[in-house]
C-alpha positions as CSV (number, residue, x, y, z in Angstrom):
1,M,0.1,0.2,0.0
2,V,2.9,2.1,0.7
3,F,4.5,1.1,-3.0
4,A,1.2,1.8,-4.7
5,N,0.0,5.3,-2.3
6,M,3.9,6.6,-3.2
7,L,3.3,5.9,-6.5
8,L,-0.4,7.5,-6.8
9,V,1.0,10.3,-5.4
10,F,4.1,10.7,-7.8
11,M,1.9,10.2,-11.1
12,M,-1.1,12.1,-10.1
13,S,0.8,15.4,-9.0
14,L,3.3,14.7,-12.8
15,Q,0.2,14.0,-14.8
16,L,-1.2,17.6,-13.0
17,G,1.7,19.6,-13.7
18,M,2.0,18.6,-17.6
19,Y,-2.1,19.6,-18.0
20,G,-0.8,23.0,-17.0
21,L,2.0,23.3,-18.5
22,M,0.3,22.5,-21.7
23,I,-2.7,24.6,-20.7
24,D,-0.4,28.1,-20.1
25,N,2.2,26.8,-23.0
26,S,-0.3,26.8,-25.8
27,L,-2.5,28.8,-24.7
28,K,0.1,32.0,-24.7
29,L,1.4,31.0,-27.8
30,F,-1.7,33.0,-29.2
31,T,-4.6,32.4,-28.0
32,G,-4.2,34.1,-24.4
33,H,-7.0,33.5,-21.7
34,M,-9.5,35.3,-23.2
35,Q,-10.7,37.4,-26.3
36,V,-12.7,40.0,-27.3
37,Q,-13.8,39.4,-31.1
38,A,-16.9,39.8,-33.4
39,P,-19.6,37.2,-33.1
40,G,-18.8,33.8,-35.9
41,F,-15.0,34.8,-36.1
42,K,-13.6,32.2,-33.9
43,D,-15.5,30.2,-36.6
44,E,-15.5,31.8,-39.9
45,Q,-12.5,34.0,-39.5
46,K,-13.4,36.1,-42.2
47,M,-11.8,39.7,-42.6
48,R,-15.7,41.5,-42.4
49,Q,-15.7,40.5,-38.6
50,T,-14.3,43.1,-37.0
51,V,-13.9,45.0,-33.6
52,P,-14.6,48.8,-34.7
53,D,-12.1,51.2,-32.6
54,I,-10.0,48.2,-31.6
55,L,-6.7,49.7,-30.2
56,P,-9.2,52.9,-27.7
57,L,-10.9,49.7,-26.7
58,A,-7.9,48.1,-25.2
59,H,-6.2,50.6,-23.7
60,S,-10.3,51.5,-22.1
61,F,-9.4,47.1,-20.9
62,R,-5.7,48.4,-19.7
63,E,-6.6,51.8,-17.6
64,Q,-9.9,49.8,-15.8
65,L,-8.7,45.8,-15.6
66,A,-6.1,45.3,-12.9
67,H,-4.1,42.2,-12.5
68,V,-4.6,41.5,-16.5
69,Q,-1.9,42.0,-20.0
70,V,-4.1,43.1,-23.3
71,A,-3.1,43.4,-26.3
72,A,-5.0,44.5,-29.7
73,R,-4.7,42.0,-32.7
74,G,-5.5,41.9,-36.5
75,S,-5.5,38.9,-38.6
76,T,-6.3,38.0,-42.2
77,F,-4.9,35.3,-44.7
78,A,-2.7,36.6,-47.5
79,L,-0.1,35.7,-50.2
80,V,3.4,37.2,-49.2
81,S,6.4,36.2,-51.7
82,S,10.2,36.4,-51.7
83,E,11.9,36.8,-55.2
84,D,12.2,32.8,-55.4
85,R,8.9,32.0,-53.5
86,S,5.0,32.9,-52.6
87,F,3.2,30.9,-50.1
88,G,-0.6,31.6,-48.9
89,I,-0.3,32.3,-45.1
90,A,-1.7,34.1,-42.0
91,I,-1.2,37.8,-40.6
92,L,-1.3,39.2,-37.0
93,G,-1.1,42.7,-36.4
94,V,0.2,43.2,-33.4
95,E,0.9,45.6,-31.1
96,A,5.3,45.2,-30.6
97,A,4.7,47.2,-27.1
98,F,1.8,45.1,-25.7
99,E,2.1,41.6,-27.8
100,P,5.4,40.0,-26.1
101,Q,2.7,40.3,-23.2
102,V,0.1,38.0,-24.2
103,S,2.4,36.1,-26.6
104,S,5.2,34.1,-26.0
105,V,6.0,33.7,-29.6
106,P,8.3,37.6,-29.1
107,G,10.2,35.6,-27.1
108,L,10.8,32.5,-29.6
109,V,12.5,35.2,-31.7
110,D,15.7,33.5,-32.2
111,E,17.5,35.4,-35.6
112,G,17.3,39.5,-35.7
113,R,14.7,40.7,-33.2
114,Y,10.7,41.7,-33.0
115,L,8.6,44.3,-34.0
116,A,10.2,47.5,-32.5
117,S,6.7,50.2,-33.5
118,D,3.2,49.7,-34.8
119,D,3.9,51.9,-37.5
120,A,7.2,50.2,-38.7
121,T,7.3,48.4,-42.4
122,E,8.2,45.2,-40.7
123,I,7.5,41.4,-40.4
124,V,8.6,38.5,-37.9
125,V,8.3,35.2,-39.8
126,G,8.6,31.6,-38.4
127,R,11.8,29.2,-39.1
128,V,9.4,27.0,-41.8
129,L,8.2,29.9,-43.9
130,A,11.7,32.0,-43.8
131,R,13.6,28.5,-45.4
132,N,10.6,28.0,-47.6
133,L,10.8,31.5,-48.8
134,R,14.8,31.3,-48.9
135,A,14.4,35.0,-46.8
136,G,16.5,36.2,-43.9
137,I,17.4,38.8,-41.8
138,G,17.1,42.0,-44.2
139,D,15.4,40.6,-47.2
140,E,11.7,42.2,-48.6
141,L,8.6,40.1,-48.3
142,T,6.1,41.8,-50.5
143,L,2.4,41.2,-49.1
144,L,-0.7,40.9,-51.6
145,G,-4.5,40.3,-50.3
146,S,-8.1,41.8,-50.1
147,G,-8.8,44.9,-47.8
148,L,-11.7,45.3,-45.7
149,D,-13.7,47.0,-48.5
150,G,-12.8,44.4,-50.7
151,S,-9.7,46.3,-52.6
152,F,-6.8,45.4,-53.5
153,A,-4.0,45.5,-50.5
154,A,-0.5,45.7,-50.8
155,T,2.6,46.5,-48.7
156,V,6.6,46.0,-48.8
157,V,7.6,44.6,-45.3
158,T,11.6,44.0,-44.1
159,V,12.3,40.5,-42.0
160,V,13.5,42.4,-39.3
161,G,13.2,38.3,-37.0
162,I,13.0,34.8,-37.5
163,F,11.2,32.6,-34.8
164,D,11.4,29.1,-33.4
165,S,8.1,28.0,-31.5
166,G,8.7,24.1,-32.3
167,V,6.0,23.3,-34.2
168,K,5.8,23.1,-37.2
169,D,2.3,23.9,-38.5
170,I,2.9,27.7,-36.5
171,D,6.2,28.4,-38.0
172,R,5.3,27.6,-41.7
173,S,2.0,29.7,-41.7
174,I,2.1,32.7,-39.2
175,A,4.2,36.0,-39.5
176,Q,3.4,39.3,-37.6
177,I,3.6,42.5,-38.8
178,P,2.5,45.8,-36.9
179,I,-1.3,47.0,-36.2
180,G,-0.6,49.9,-37.5
181,L,1.1,48.6,-40.8
182,F,-2.0,46.1,-40.6
183,Q,-4.7,48.6,-40.6
184,E,-3.2,50.8,-42.7
185,T,-2.6,47.9,-45.9
186,F,-5.2,46.2,-45.7
187,F,-7.8,49.5,-44.7
188,M,-9.5,48.8,-41.5
189,D,-10.4,52.2,-40.7
190,G,-9.3,51.7,-37.0
191,A,-10.9,48.4,-36.6
192,G,-9.2,44.9,-35.9
193,H,-10.3,41.1,-34.7
194,Q,-9.2,40.0,-31.4
195,I,-8.8,41.7,-28.4
196,V,-6.9,38.7,-25.8
197,I,-6.7,39.2,-22.5
198,V,-3.9,37.2,-20.4
199,A,-4.6,37.0,-16.3
200,D,-2.2,36.9,-14.0
201,D,-4.3,33.3,-12.6
202,R,-6.5,31.2,-14.8
203,D,-8.6,30.7,-11.8
204,M,-9.7,34.5,-11.7
205,I,-11.6,34.2,-16.0
206,P,-14.6,33.4,-14.4
207,A,-14.9,36.7,-11.8
208,L,-13.2,38.4,-15.0
209,M,-15.4,38.0,-17.8
210,P,-18.4,39.5,-16.4
211,Q,-15.9,42.9,-15.9
212,V,-14.7,42.9,-19.9
213,T,-18.4,42.4,-20.3
214,G,-19.1,45.7,-18.7
215,L,-17.0,47.8,-20.4
216,L,-17.7,46.4,-23.9
217,P,-19.3,50.2,-25.7
218,P,-23.2,49.8,-25.1
219,D,-24.6,49.3,-28.8
220,S,-21.8,46.6,-29.3
221,N,-22.6,42.5,-30.3
222,L,-19.0,41.8,-29.1
223,A,-18.5,38.3,-27.8
224,V,-16.1,37.5,-24.7
225,L,-14.7,33.7,-25.0
226,D,-12.9,32.0,-22.3
227,W,-10.1,30.0,-23.3
228,N,-12.3,26.5,-23.5
229,E,-14.1,28.4,-25.9
230,L,-11.5,29.7,-27.8
231,Q,-9.5,25.8,-27.2
232,P,-12.2,23.1,-27.1
233,G,-9.7,20.7,-28.4
234,L,-7.5,21.5,-25.9
235,K,-10.0,20.3,-22.9
236,Q,-11.1,17.6,-25.1
237,A,-7.8,16.0,-25.1
238,I,-6.7,16.7,-21.3
239,Q,-10.0,14.9,-20.4
240,A,-9.5,12.4,-22.9
241,D,-5.9,11.6,-21.9
242,M,-7.4,11.9,-18.1
243,A,-10.1,9.3,-19.0
244,S,-7.1,6.6,-19.8
245,S,-4.9,7.7,-17.0
246,F,-7.7,7.0,-14.3
247,F,-8.3,3.6,-15.8
248,M,-4.5,2.2,-15.1
249,Y,-5.0,4.1,-11.4
250,F,-8.3,1.9,-11.4
251,I,-6.4,-1.3,-12.4
252,L,-3.6,-0.5,-9.7
253,V,-6.4,0.7,-6.9
254,I,-8.1,-2.9,-7.4
255,L,-4.5,-4.6,-6.8
256,V,-3.4,-3.8,-4.1
257,S,-7.9,-4.6,-2.9
258,F,-6.5,-7.4,-4.1
259,S,-3.7,-8.1,-1.9
260,V,-5.3,-6.6,1.1
261,L,-8.6,-9.4,0.5
262,N,-6.1,-12.3,0.1
263,T,-3.9,-10.6,3.6
264,Q,-6.5,-10.1,5.3
265,L,-8.3,-13.3,5.4
266,M,-5.7,-15.7,5.1
267,S,-5.4,-13.8,8.9
268,V,-8.6,-15.0,9.1
269,L,-7.9,-18.7,8.5
270,E,-5.0,-19.0,10.8
271,R,-6.4,-17.7,13.3
272,T,-9.3,-20.1,13.1
273,R,-8.9,-21.9,16.2
274,E,-8.3,-18.9,18.3
275,F,-11.3,-17.0,17.2
276,G,-13.4,-20.6,17.7
277,I,-11.8,-20.1,21.8
278,V,-13.4,-16.5,22.2
279,M,-16.7,-17.2,20.6
280,A,-17.1,-20.0,22.6
281,L,-16.2,-17.5,25.6
282,G,-19.3,-15.9,24.4
283,L,-17.4,-13.3,22.1
284,R,-19.9,-12.1,19.2
285,P,-18.2,-12.8,15.7
286,G,-19.6,-9.7,15.2
287,K,-17.6,-8.1,17.2
288,L,-14.8,-10.5,15.9
289,G,-15.4,-8.5,12.2
290,R,-15.4,-5.1,13.9
291,L,-11.6,-6.0,15.2
292,V,-11.3,-7.3,11.4
293,L,-12.3,-4.3,9.5
294,L,-10.1,-1.9,13.1
295,E,-7.4,-4.2,11.7
296,T,-7.7,-3.7,8.0
297,A,-7.7,0.7,9.1
298,L,-4.9,1.0,11.0
299,M,-3.4,-0.7,8.2
300,G,-4.8,1.3,5.4
301,S,-4.0,4.1,7.4
302,I,-0.2,3.4,8.2
303,G,0.1,2.8,4.6
304,L,-1.9,6.5,3.5
305,L,-0.1,8.2,5.8
306,L,3.8,6.2,5.0
307,G,2.3,6.2,1.1
308,A,1.4,10.0,1.1
309,V,4.8,11.5,3.2
310,A,7.0,9.4,0.4
311,G,5.2,10.3,-2.4
312,G,5.4,13.9,-1.3
313,L,8.9,14.0,-1.4
314,L,9.4,12.1,-3.8
315,T,7.6,14.5,-6.2
316,A,9.2,17.4,-4.0
317,W,12.3,16.6,-4.9
318,F,11.2,16.4,-8.9
319,S,9.4,19.7,-8.5
320,S,12.5,21.4,-8.6
321,N,15.0,19.3,-10.5
322,G,12.2,17.8,-13.2
323,V,11.8,15.1,-14.8
324,V,13.3,14.6,-18.4
325,F,11.5,11.8,-20.9
326,P,14.7,10.9,-23.0
327,G,13.5,10.6,-26.7
328,M,9.8,12.4,-26.1
329,D,10.7,16.0,-27.2
330,E,9.5,16.4,-30.7
331,M,5.8,14.8,-29.2
332,A,6.0,17.3,-26.5
333,A,6.6,20.3,-28.9
334,Q,3.8,19.0,-30.6
335,F,1.1,20.0,-27.2
336,N,3.7,23.1,-26.5
337,L,5.4,21.4,-23.7
338,P,9.1,21.5,-22.6
339,A,11.2,18.8,-22.3
340,R,11.5,18.6,-18.9
341,M,8.1,18.1,-16.7
342,Y,7.8,19.7,-13.7
343,P,5.3,17.8,-11.2
344,K,3.1,19.9,-9.1
345,V,2.0,18.7,-5.8
346,S,-1.6,19.7,-4.5
347,L,-4.0,18.5,-1.7
348,L,-5.3,16.4,-4.4
349,T,-2.8,14.5,-5.9
350,L,-1.3,13.8,-2.1
351,F,-4.2,12.2,-1.1
352,G,-6.8,11.6,-3.6
353,G,-5.3,8.6,-4.6
354,P,-4.1,7.4,-1.1
355,A,-7.9,7.9,0.1
356,I,-9.2,5.7,-2.8
357,V,-7.0,3.0,-2.0
358,F,-8.4,3.3,1.6
359,A,-11.7,3.2,0.8
360,F,-11.2,-0.4,-1.5
361,T,-9.1,-1.1,1.2
362,L,-12.1,-1.3,3.7
363,V,-14.1,-2.7,0.7
364,A,-12.0,-4.9,0.8
365,A,-12.0,-6.8,4.4
366,I,-15.1,-6.8,4.6
367,Y,-15.4,-10.5,3.1
368,P,-12.7,-11.8,5.7
369,A,-15.1,-10.2,8.6
370,V,-18.8,-11.4,7.1
371,R,-17.1,-14.8,6.8
372,L,-16.7,-15.1,11.0
373,N,-20.5,-15.2,11.2
374,W,-20.9,-18.7,9.5
375,Q,-17.7,-20.5,12.2
376,N,-19.1,-23.1,13.9
377,P,-16.6,-22.1,17.5
378,V,-17.2,-26.1,18.2
379,D,-15.4,-26.8,14.6
380,S,-13.0,-23.9,15.1
381,M,-11.5,-25.2,17.8
382,R,-11.2,-28.7,15.9
383,V,-8.3,-27.1,13.8
384,A,-5.1,-28.3,14.2
């Protein structure tokens, strides 16, 4: 029981810590904890689904909301061309000063620099896209697309930075330009498509949503979406992984329960003669059954405490040093996870698994305890 409880504490802590890293890293890449956008933009991504006067609205959020970071964005699809090649990609217009507060992309620039101002004719591209375009720092790219009014939109930008997120689909299909240049090029008339909000803690989001809604213009029909709505696939992936993991935990608990059942049953059978003697002296079988349950409860309590302490110490050590899985770097990058995982200790992980093991051990001891009611004192005392 000690070993099983220690294993449960460590594995559950590692699993929940991995989920936390997966959520945080995924949301910090582009989504953020919340977004304000036009209804339907999340699913359709159409140019005309805009947030009017997006920069003043984002500024008002920054002034009136505490413990949050806010950045406005524009989003469209365009053709980007170098001297040799052309590719269709997603273009994001971002606030150069505030985007690093809501996204990890600015920190992933490993060649050149990030955008300097909101009006500069600059672009930051992914590593794979730069390789496909055969473009480097200082090269010029041409952007061709459609403006908000349906007119032809074009501009020439200079590559000032190349980022490497580790996710090839992102690095080949997304580029960022200053939001001022975005609005000018695509004739946005001060509009944008997303206001990204990142709170100091994900637990703040439920209380923050009505505050954000209350700051929207009275006549607007803008939607306020949290990360569950923005990335439903992320939550579903976590739920699917939890279901498979809890099935394995359940098997472990069942194995421990059968071990306890075997131990207690053998304990009862080995003391058949002694039980027969005390029953002949007048002790009721029910009291003997409660004695067996008490023994099991004491054994389970010791296993719970020792397992929780051992699991907590083991998890605490790995929480500061991390866990590395050799050969898992590429798979971890696909889920926006670092190569080194850090378990997260909590009351749930520390006592949740051991408490379930304790409950199942008590259940497993019921049969040996009830079996005493079937013993005949005379026949029991004849057992050698």
